[in-house]
C-alpha positions as CSV (number, residue, x, y, z in Angstrom):
1,M,5.0,23.0,-3.6
2,N,7.4,21.1,-1.4
3,E,9.5,19.9,-4.3
4,E,11.8,17.7,-2.1
5,L,8.8,15.9,-0.5
6,I,7.1,15.3,-3.9
7,Q,10.3,14.0,-5.5
8,G,10.9,11.8,-2.6
9,Y,7.4,10.4,-2.8
10,R,7.8,9.8,-6.5
11,D,11.0,7.9,-5.9
12,F,9.3,5.8,-3.2
13,L,6.6,4.8,-5.7
14,D,9.1,4.0,-8.4
15,N,11.3,2.0,-6.0
16,G,8.5,0.4,-4.0
17,K,6.1,-1.4,-6.3
18,T,5.7,-4.4,-3.9
19,E,5.4,-4.7,-0.2
20,R,8.9,-6.1,0.2
21,E,10.4,-3.2,-1.9
22,C,8.5,-0.7,0.3
23,I,9.9,-2.3,3.4
24,S,13.4,-2.2,2.0
25,E,13.0,1.5,1.2
26,T,11.6,2.2,4.6
27,V,14.4,0.5,6.5
28,K,17.1,2.4,4.5
29,A,15.3,5.7,5.3
30,A,14.9,4.8,9.0
31,V,18.5,3.8,9.4
32,D,19.7,7.0,7.8
33,K,17.7,8.8,10.6
34,G,19.2,6.9,13.4
35,Y,16.7,4.1,13.9
36,K,18.0,0.8,15.2
37,E,16.6,-2.7,14.8
38,L,14.6,-3.5,17.9
39,C,16.3,-6.9,18.4
40,T,19.7,-5.2,18.7
41,V,18.9,-3.1,21.8
42,T,18.8,-4.2,25.4
43,E,16.8,-1.3,26.9
44,L,14.8,1.7,25.7
45,K,14.7,5.3,27.1
46,P,13.0,8.5,25.9
47,G,14.4,9.7,22.6
48,D,15.3,6.2,21.4
49,K,14.3,5.2,17.9
50,V,13.7,1.6,16.9
51,Y,12.0,-0.5,14.2
52,H,10.9,-4.1,13.7
53,V,10.3,-5.8,10.4
54,N,7.8,-8.6,10.2
55,R,8.3,-11.2,7.5
56,D,9.7,-8.4,5.1
57,K,6.1,-7.2,4.4
58,S,5.2,-5.1,7.4
59,I,7.1,-2.8,9.8
60,A,6.6,-0.9,13.0
61,L,8.8,2.1,14.0
62,F,8.8,3.7,17.4
63,H,10.2,7.1,18.6
64,I,10.1,6.7,22.4
65,G,8.5,9.7,24.3
66,S,9.2,11.3,27.6
67,E,5.7,10.4,29.0
68,D,4.9,7.0,30.4
69,I,4.0,4.9,27.4
70,E,1.0,3.5,29.3
71,K,-0.7,6.9,28.8
72,G,-0.8,6.0,25.1
73,M,1.0,6.5,21.8
74,N,0.3,8.5,18.7
75,I,0.1,6.0,15.9
76,L,0.2,6.5,12.1
77,G,-1.0,3.4,10.4
78,A,-1.0,2.8,6.7
79,H,-0.9,-0.2,4.3
80,I,1.7,-0.8,1.6
81,D,-0.1,-3.4,-0.5
82,S,-1.9,-2.4,-3.7
83,P,-4.1,-4.1,-6.3
84,R,-2.1,-6.1,-8.8
85,L,-1.8,-9.5,-10.4
86,D,0.1,-12.4,-8.8
87,L,1.7,-15.4,-10.6
88,K,0.1,-18.7,-9.8
89,M,2.2,-21.5,-8.2
90,K,2.6,-23.2,-11.6
91,P,2.5,-20.2,-13.9
92,L,4.4,-21.2,-17.1
93,Y,2.5,-22.8,-20.0
94,E,2.3,-22.9,-23.8
95,K,-0.8,-22.8,-26.0
96,D,-0.9,-22.9,-29.8
97,G,2.4,-21.2,-30.4
98,I,2.4,-18.6,-27.5
99,V,4.0,-18.9,-24.1
100,Y,2.2,-17.4,-21.1
101,L,2.5,-16.8,-17.4
102,N,-0.7,-17.6,-15.5
103,T,-2.0,-15.1,-12.9
104,H,-4.5,-14.6,-10.1
105,Y,-5.6,-11.0,-9.5
106,Y,-5.2,-9.5,-6.0
107,G,-7.6,-6.9,-4.5
108,G,-10.4,-5.0,-6.2
109,I,-9.6,-4.3,-9.8
110,K,-11.4,-3.6,-13.1
111,K,-9.8,-6.5,-15.0
112,Y,-10.1,-4.8,-18.4
113,Q,-7.7,-2.0,-17.2
114,W,-4.8,-4.4,-17.1
115,V,-5.0,-5.5,-20.7
116,A,-2.8,-4.3,-23.6
117,H,-0.5,-2.2,-21.4
118,P,3.2,-2.8,-20.7
119,L,3.6,-4.7,-17.4
120,A,6.5,-5.6,-15.1
121,L,7.2,-8.5,-12.9
122,H,8.7,-7.9,-9.4
123,G,9.3,-10.2,-6.5
124,V,11.3,-13.0,-5.0
125,V,11.9,-16.7,-5.7
126,F,13.2,-18.9,-2.9
127,R,15.2,-22.0,-3.9
128,K,15.1,-25.1,-1.7
129,D,18.5,-24.3,-0.3
130,G,17.1,-21.1,1.2
131,T,18.8,-18.7,-1.2
132,C,16.7,-16.0,-2.9
133,A,16.5,-14.7,-6.4
134,L,15.3,-11.1,-6.7
135,V,13.2,-10.7,-9.8
136,N,12.6,-7.4,-11.7
137,V,11.5,-7.7,-15.3
138,G,10.2,-4.9,-17.5
139,E,11.0,-1.7,-15.6
140,D,14.1,-0.7,-17.4
141,E,13.3,0.8,-20.8
142,D,16.0,-1.4,-22.4
143,D,14.6,-4.6,-20.8
144,T,11.9,-6.7,-22.3
145,A,8.3,-5.9,-21.4
146,L,5.4,-8.2,-20.6
147,C,1.7,-7.7,-21.7
148,I,-1.8,-9.3,-21.6
149,S,-3.3,-9.5,-25.1
150,D,-6.8,-8.5,-26.1
151,I,-9.3,-9.2,-28.9
152,L,-9.2,-6.8,-31.8
153,P,-12.4,-4.7,-32.1
154,H,-13.2,-6.0,-35.6
155,I,-14.2,-9.4,-34.1
156,A,-15.1,-8.5,-30.6
157,Q,-18.9,-8.1,-31.1
158,D,-19.8,-10.8,-28.6
159,Q,-17.2,-9.6,-26.1
160,M,-18.5,-6.0,-26.3
161,K,-22.1,-7.1,-25.5
162,K,-21.0,-8.4,-22.1
163,T,-20.8,-6.2,-18.9
164,A,-17.4,-4.7,-18.0
165,S,-17.0,-7.2,-15.2
166,E,-17.6,-10.2,-17.6
167,F,-15.9,-9.4,-20.9
168,F,-12.4,-10.2,-19.6
169,P,-12.5,-13.2,-17.2
170,G,-9.8,-13.4,-14.5
171,E,-8.5,-16.6,-15.9
172,D,-7.6,-14.8,-19.2
173,L,-5.3,-12.3,-17.4
174,D,-2.2,-14.2,-18.5
175,L,1.0,-12.6,-19.6
176,V,2.4,-13.1,-23.1
177,V,6.1,-14.0,-22.5
178,G,7.3,-15.7,-25.6
179,L,6.6,-17.7,-28.8
180,T,7.2,-21.4,-29.8
181,P,10.4,-21.6,-31.8
182,R,9.7,-21.6,-35.5
183,G,9.7,-25.1,-37.1
184,S,9.8,-26.9,-33.7
185,E,7.4,-29.8,-33.3
186,E,8.7,-30.8,-29.8
187,K,6.0,-30.7,-27.1
188,D,6.4,-27.6,-24.9
189,A,9.3,-26.3,-27.0
190,G,8.4,-22.7,-26.4
191,K,7.8,-23.2,-22.7
192,N,11.1,-25.0,-22.3
193,A,12.9,-22.3,-24.2
194,I,11.5,-19.5,-22.1
195,M,12.3,-21.4,-18.9
196,E,15.9,-21.7,-20.1
197,L,16.1,-17.9,-20.5
198,I,14.6,-17.4,-17.0
199,K,17.1,-19.9,-15.6
200,E,20.0,-18.1,-17.3
201,R,18.9,-14.8,-15.9
202,Y,17.9,-15.8,-12.3
203,D,19.4,-19.3,-11.8
204,I,16.0,-20.8,-10.9
205,E,14.2,-24.0,-11.9
206,E,10.6,-24.3,-12.9
207,S,9.8,-26.0,-9.6
208,D,11.1,-22.9,-7.8
209,F,7.9,-21.1,-8.8
210,L,6.3,-23.2,-6.0
211,S,8.1,-21.0,-3.5
212,A,7.9,-17.7,-5.2
213,E,6.1,-14.4,-4.6
214,L,6.0,-12.6,-8.0
215,E,3.7,-9.6,-8.6
216,V,2.7,-8.2,-11.9
217,V,2.5,-4.4,-11.8
218,P,2.3,-1.5,-14.4
219,A,5.7,-0.9,-16.0
220,G,7.1,2.6,-15.9
221,K,7.8,5.5,-13.6
222,T,5.6,8.0,-11.8
223,R,4.9,11.2,-13.7
224,M,3.7,14.7,-12.9
225,L,0.3,15.2,-14.4
226,G,-1.3,18.3,-16.1
227,F,0.2,21.3,-17.9
228,D,0.4,22.9,-14.5
229,R,2.2,19.9,-13.0
230,S,-0.3,20.0,-10.1
231,M,-1.0,16.3,-9.9
232,I,0.9,13.0,-9.7
233,L,0.2,10.0,-11.9
234,G,1.5,6.7,-10.6
235,Y,0.8,3.1,-9.6
236,G,0.1,2.1,-6.0
237,Q,-0.8,5.5,-4.6
238,D,-3.5,3.6,-2.6
239,D,-2.0,3.5,-0.1
240,R,1.6,4.3,-0.5
241,V,0.8,8.0,-0.6
242,C,-0.2,7.8,3.0
243,S,2.6,5.3,3.8
244,Y,5.3,7.6,2.6
245,T,3.9,10.8,4.2
246,S,3.3,9.0,7.5
247,L,6.9,7.6,7.5
248,Q,8.4,11.0,6.6
249,A,6.4,12.7,9.3
250,L,7.8,10.3,11.9
251,L,11.4,10.4,10.6
252,E,11.5,14.2,10.4
253,A,10.4,14.6,14.0
254,E,13.1,16.2,16.1
255,G,13.9,16.0,19.8
256,V,12.1,13.8,22.3
257,P,8.3,13.6,21.8
258,E,6.0,13.8,24.8
259,R,4.0,10.8,23.7
260,T,5.7,7.9,22.0
261,A,5.2,8.1,18.3
262,C,4.7,5.1,16.1
263,C,4.4,4.4,12.4
264,L,2.9,1.1,11.4
265,L,3.0,0.0,7.7
266,V,1.1,-3.2,7.1
267,D,0.2,-5.7,4.3
268,K,-3.0,-7.3,3.0
269,E,-5.4,-4.4,3.5
270,E,-6.7,-4.8,0.0
271,I,-8.0,-8.3,0.8
272,G,-9.3,-7.7,4.3
273,S,-6.0,-7.3,6.4
274,T,-5.7,-11.0,6.8
275,G,-2.7,-13.2,7.6
276,A,0.4,-12.7,9.7
277,T,1.4,-9.4,8.0
278,G,-2.0,-7.8,8.0
279,M,-3.6,-5.6,10.7
280,D,-6.2,-8.3,11.6
281,S,-3.5,-10.2,13.5
282,A,-1.5,-10.0,16.7
283,L,1.1,-7.9,14.8
284,L,0.7,-4.7,16.8
285,P,0.4,-6.2,20.3
286,N,3.3,-8.7,19.6
287,I,5.7,-5.9,18.6
288,L,4.5,-3.5,21.2
289,S,5.1,-6.2,23.9
290,E,8.7,-6.3,22.9
291,V,9.0,-2.5,23.2
292,L,7.3,-2.5,26.6
293,A,9.6,-5.2,27.9
294,L,12.6,-3.0,26.9
295,L,11.0,-0.2,28.9
296,G,10.7,-2.5,32.0
297,K,7.0,-3.1,31.5
298,T,6.1,-6.8,31.2
299,S,2.5,-7.1,32.4
300,D,-0.5,-7.7,30.1
301,L,-2.1,-4.8,31.9
302,S,0.6,-2.4,30.6
303,L,0.0,-3.6,27.1
304,R,-3.7,-3.1,27.3
305,R,-3.4,0.3,28.9
306,T,-0.9,1.5,26.2
307,L,-3.2,0.3,23.4
308,R,-6.4,1.6,25.0
309,N,-5.0,5.1,25.6
310,S,-3.4,5.5,22.2
311,Y,-4.6,7.7,19.3
312,M,-4.3,6.5,15.7
313,L,-4.8,7.9,12.3
314,S,-5.7,5.1,9.9
315,S,-3.8,6.8,7.1
316,D,-5.7,5.6,4.0
317,V,-6.9,7.3,0.8
318,N,-10.4,8.4,0.0
319,S,-12.2,8.6,-3.4
320,A,-11.9,12.0,-5.0
321,Y,-15.0,13.7,-6.4
322,D,-15.2,13.1,-10.1
323,P,-17.1,15.9,-12.0
324,L,-17.7,13.5,-14.9
325,H,-19.6,11.1,-12.7
326,T,-21.5,13.3,-10.3
327,E,-24.4,10.8,-9.9
328,L,-22.1,8.6,-7.7
329,Y,-21.3,11.3,-5.1
330,D,-22.9,13.5,-2.4
331,K,-20.9,16.5,-3.5
332,Q,-21.3,18.4,-0.2
333,N,-19.8,15.4,1.7
334,S,-17.1,14.4,-0.9
335,S,-13.4,15.0,-0.9
336,V,-11.9,17.0,-3.8
337,L,-8.5,17.0,-5.4
338,D,-6.5,20.0,-4.0
339,G,-8.8,20.3,-1.0
340,G,-6.2,19.2,1.6
341,V,-6.0,16.0,3.6
342,V,-9.2,14.1,4.1
343,F,-10.8,12.9,7.4
344,N,-13.4,10.2,7.2
345,K,-15.5,10.0,10.3
346,Y,-16.7,6.6,9.1
347,T,-16.0,4.2,6.3
348,G,-17.9,0.9,5.5
349,S,-20.5,0.2,2.9
350,R,-24.1,1.4,2.6
351,G,-25.4,1.2,6.2
352,K,-21.9,1.7,7.5
353,S,-21.3,-2.1,7.3
354,G,-17.8,-2.9,8.4
355,A,-17.2,0.7,9.5
356,S,-15.0,2.2,12.1
357,D,-17.0,5.3,13.3
358,A,-14.8,7.9,15.0
359,N,-15.8,9.6,18.3
360,P,-16.7,13.3,18.0
361,E,-14.5,14.1,21.0
362,F,-11.5,12.8,19.2
363,I,-12.4,14.7,16.0
364,A,-12.7,17.9,18.0
365,K,-9.1,17.4,19.3
366,L,-7.9,16.8,15.7
367,R,-9.7,19.9,14.4
368,K,-7.9,22.0,16.9
369,V,-4.4,20.6,16.3
370,M,-4.9,20.9,12.6
371,D,-6.1,24.6,12.8
372,D,-3.3,25.4,15.3
373,N,-0.7,24.1,12.8
374,G,-2.3,25.6,9.7
375,V,-3.1,22.3,8.1
376,T,-5.7,22.4,5.2
377,F,-8.2,19.5,5.7
378,Q,-11.6,18.4,4.6
379,M,-14.2,16.0,6.0
380,A,-15.8,13.5,3.6
381,E,-17.1,10.1,2.9
382,M,-16.5,7.8,-0.1
383,A,-19.7,8.1,-2.2
384,R,-23.5,8.3,-2.1
385,V,-25.0,6.1,0.6
386,D,-26.3,3.3,-1.6
387,V,-23.5,3.3,-4.1
388,G,-21.1,1.2,-2.0
389,G,-18.0,1.8,0.0
390,G,-15.0,0.2,1.5
391,G,-13.0,-0.6,4.7
392,T,-9.6,0.3,6.1
393,I,-7.4,-0.9,8.9
394,A,-9.2,1.5,11.3
395,K,-11.6,-1.1,12.7
396,F,-8.8,-3.4,13.7
397,A,-7.1,-0.7,15.7
398,A,-10.4,0.3,17.3
399,Y,-10.7,-3.3,18.6
400,Y,-8.1,-2.3,21.2
401,G,-10.2,0.5,22.4
402,M,-8.0,3.3,21.1
403,E,-9.3,6.5,19.4
404,V,-9.0,6.1,15.6
405,I,-10.1,7.9,12.5
406,D,-9.4,7.5,8.8
407,C,-7.2,10.3,7.4
408,G,-5.6,10.4,4.0
409,V,-5.4,11.7,0.5
410,A,-8.1,12.0,-2.1
411,V,-7.4,9.7,-5.2
412,L,-9.0,9.9,-8.6
413,S,-9.1,6.6,-10.6
414,M,-8.5,4.6,-7.4
415,H,-7.4,1.0,-7.9
416,A,-6.6,1.6,-11.6
417,P,-3.1,0.8,-12.8
418,W,-2.4,4.5,-12.8
419,E,-3.9,6.6,-10.0
420,I,-4.1,10.4,-9.7
421,T,-3.4,12.6,-6.6
422,S,-2.9,16.3,-6.0
423,A,0.6,17.4,-5.1
424,F,-0.9,19.9,-2.6
425,D,-2.9,17.1,-0.9
426,V,0.3,15.0,-0.6
427,E,2.0,17.9,1.2
428,S,-1.1,18.5,3.3
429,A,-1.1,14.9,4.4
430,Y,2.5,15.2,5.5
431,N,1.8,18.4,7.4
432,C,-1.3,16.7,9.0
433,Y,0.7,13.7,10.2
434,R,3.4,15.9,11.6
435,A,0.9,17.9,13.6
436,F,-0.9,14.7,14.8
437,L,2.3,13.4,16.4
438,T,2.2,16.4,18.7
439,L,-1.3,15.6,19.9
440,K,-1.7,15.3,23.7
């Protein structure tokens, strides 16, 4: 096992529980490897390393190659957002002696999995004067924890008759954060008391929640899993396992690459890649246009040629085969824990709805470079045809005409607060991405 890689990955998960935190960790690592902010350079030449951060929630890094960039780049694209709960704009309220924070869930979750567990609050609050309060509550073992309460089983007969998707409504996923002071009859005494504590800690007013981005995530650090320590248990491995290994593959590349190498870490994949920080935007062509201009290429044709001639791995996770639920999988076409990095020729749902379907010519090239570099890989799809499926950022890259395929790590308990990966698969993904960057 590559102990240094695995420990670095665990640290990345622990320090990057939100998109903004992932970007901060990424920038620190890139600067340590000699990358410069794109806006600080006046020209680019082979061997140069630059990065551009977009709204603190997505980033593109480029290692300029010796070959004309119009012949295409090798792009590693992953997403850094994960399923979670977000605080609403007016979150704080009091009800019958208990003070709560109101939430709205983000991405595909099983709501019941977030109940009766220690949770943490991460994010930013912007005041009207433009200053920012960085919020982190519940991660330190000596700090207070947050939690969503549940009904005791003794009186939950009606709840237990409902389906799993119904018995805990999204509107009930509210955090317990305090109690009404004993003996107080003042209206909202508990809410006001909690707000005073928040103000003392972060110097914010209740109205500042209107311009906040606060995410509720599982509290605690990543752990090694199993008596043999062969697996990793942690929050946000979809898709930070691919984000970290893609980033490290780029940062560890030495010398001047032949084709320009790019790592693209984006936001909002879990809700369709929407918005200015998601892949379904002009994010990539906008940043690439700046790079091309610094290379002396300012025409739209140069941009189109560069995108069309590029190769991309949509570095995203796949569902791991679960021996306890075999009816959901086509075993022969499933990915397994410890089986190496996973290539998905197509994603989508049922009849490949919403899929990006990779060209066999491209897959053949990838097979050769993987074999030449001794990379362990497997080919798979998510589940049985009629069970369901999911999408990735691949189709948004394919829009530009480039060759793209999904390639990542098998995950057990995907989208749960704590997900499971194999340490060997994490290392295989890293080796795969390093090999891919040499593809011609």
